[in-house]
N, C-alpha and C positions, 0 to 999 in steps of 0.2 A: 594748331598748332603756326598756323601761316606764317599772322603778324606779334609771334610771338618772339622774344630778345632772349638770346645769352651769355653773357661776358663774363669770357675766363681771367680772373683777372689775380695775373701777380705782387704782390704784399713786397718783394723783396726781402733782404735779411733779418727781418725786427727793428729796425730806427725807420721814423715813420718819414723823417723825411728824407729819405732813397726810397722811397715809393716813389714813384714816376708820376708827371702832369696826368698824362694819359691816364690812367687808374686809380688817381684820382677823383677823374671830372668820370670815370664810369659808373663811379661807386656812385656817385651822385648825381647820376641821373639815373641810376635802377630805380627800380620802386621797391624795389623787398634785397639784402646781402643774403645768402645764403653763407655757412660756416661751419666746419671739420670739428666732430671733439669728437674724440676719442672716450669722452665715459658714455658709458648709457644709459643714463638715467639723461640724458642732452643736457647735461649743464655743461659751465662754460669754464670750470674752479682752474683746471690746469689748459687752457688755452690758450697755447700760447697771440695764433690768430684773431683770434677773439675780444684779446689785448690791443693787439693793433689796433684793428675796427674801430673801437668802442673809444681809444684816442684818438685814431684822425675826424671822430666828426666831434669829434669837442673842441681839437684847434681849431679842423676847419667851419665849425658851425653850421653842422646840419645832423639829420637823425635819422634813420633808415627803420623800419621794419626788420625782424632777423630773427632770419629759418637755418635754427639749427639743422644741422646734419651728418648721424652717425656715422663713425668712421670708424671700425676696431682693428687695419692695418693687416688683415691673414692677410689679402692680395691674392680674391676668388673672386672666381665674377657678382655670385650669386652679393658679394656685400658692394659692391660697385654696383649694379642693377638694383639695387633697393636706394642705396645716394640718387639714379638716376630719378628711382619714384619720388623721390622728394621732390627734385625739382621741379616733375610734371602735375603735381600736385600742387607745387609755388607756383608756378602759368594758374591754374586755374582760380585765383585768387590775380592773378601779379603778372600782366604784360611783358615788360623787364624782369629781370634778373641778373646779377651777378653771385657767381663762387668765387672763391677765397681759395687761395691758396698760399703756403711761404714760399721764400726765395722764387725761382721764377719757373714759372707752369713747366719751362724745354728742357728741365731737369729731375728729375726721378717724381715728377706731380703725376697726382689721383686724374689728374684733369681728363689727361687724354685715352684710357680707361674711359672713362664718364663718359666723352667722345664719339670710341669710334662705337658705343647702341646708340647711342641718338643715333647718330648716322642710320646707323638700319634701320631703330624701331618709327624716326621722326625725324625722315631726309629733308624737314623743309624747315624745322628750328635748326639742323647740325648747320645748313648754310644762314639763316641768318647768326650763326654762333662767332664769337671774334676771341681771339686769345692775346694778351695781353703780354707781354716780356716782362721782364721786371730783371732785380738786380742779385746778383749769384753771389752766396755766399762765400765764393772760393774767389772769384773779383773783387770782396770787401774786402777780405782776410789778408790779398797782395795789397790793397792800397792802407790798411791799420803800417802793415811795417814796414808800406814805405818800398814791395818792390818786385819788378811782371810775372809776368806769370810766360810771357814768351818775350822775349828781344832777337832784332836782324832778322837773324834767319836759325833760330830757334824754333821748340816746336811745347809747349804742354799736351796730358794727356790728364785722362780725371778714368782714374783704375779705381771700382768697388772694390775692396773687401772682403768678398765672398770666396771659395774656396773650392771651384770649376771655372772652367771657359763664360762664356757668355757675351754676347752678339756687339756684335761694334759697328758705334753711328763714325764713318771718318769725318770729320771737314780740310781741304784744304781753300788757300786763302792764299795772298799774295800773286797771283800771278801774272807772268808778265805780256801788255797786248802781243799779239799776233799769236802767240806761243800755240801746238797742235794741245791735246786735250788728251791724244790718244794712252799715254802713261797708267791715264789715271783709268784703275779696272776697276770694273761695277760691279759692288759684295752684294750688295739689297738695291735704293731707287736709287741715281744721284735725281741729284736737285741741280737745276746753273739758277744763280740771282744776282742779277742785275742793278747798280744804281741804286739798292734798297735805300726805301724812301727821299731816294732825290726824282730830278728830271727825268724823265724814261726810262724808270725802272722798268725790269719786266724781269719775271721767274718763268722757269721752263724746268716740267715733271723727265729731264731729261737733260744731259748732256752734252751739249755743243763742240762742238768741233771742233773752231779757233776762241781764245780769246781776246772781243776786243774790245771791251773796257777796262779801263785798272783795279777799276770796286768792283769786280764777284768772287763769289764767292763757291763753288757746290761744297754740296751736304749729300753722302752719298749718307741712307737715312738704310736700316735696321729693318730688315724683315718681321714685323713682330705674329705673323702668321707663322714661320718657321722656326720661332723658339718657343713658342710658346708663354709670352711675353707683353 
């Protein structure tokens, strides 16, 4: 797996015009595209993801082999391992694969369950993998009704409708230059992101002591191992 390339591609909220240029380039450059399906017979009769990908290929004049990945949504390790094994089999024939997911991969996506397994079993493939962000359903919903999710000093929360306590990832934004981060109490693992995608980008897997740049973002990621998710 030393030379294999895996791209986890976010397709956005269903409108092919909302797929990112980077995601489209990833699909075009991959030798084959892995598409999840909930159908045990590996068909795509009810697959929104397949409809989006085929529409993209038609719209942008390219064609790729499709690898069905049965995804029963049982949320168990055996199913995730099966999906990873499908990817491994795909790599016996192809050097580069894209695995697609609806919306954005960071939000309730299978992508990170699969990557956790790959990280242990095939570390080199994990290093050669890339996650491509996408537009979320709620950012599109906000745009549809022309109402902001947050403005000024407001905040917004993503609340899963479950009847139990759940682990929380917290995002800290809009700090002032020079401010101390002492008040940020780490619950999971805090990362510091400075100037993402701009000149002098810096990503640290810890909380910096003082804010140096306006475009600084802190994310306190929940610890999956501690919550069985």
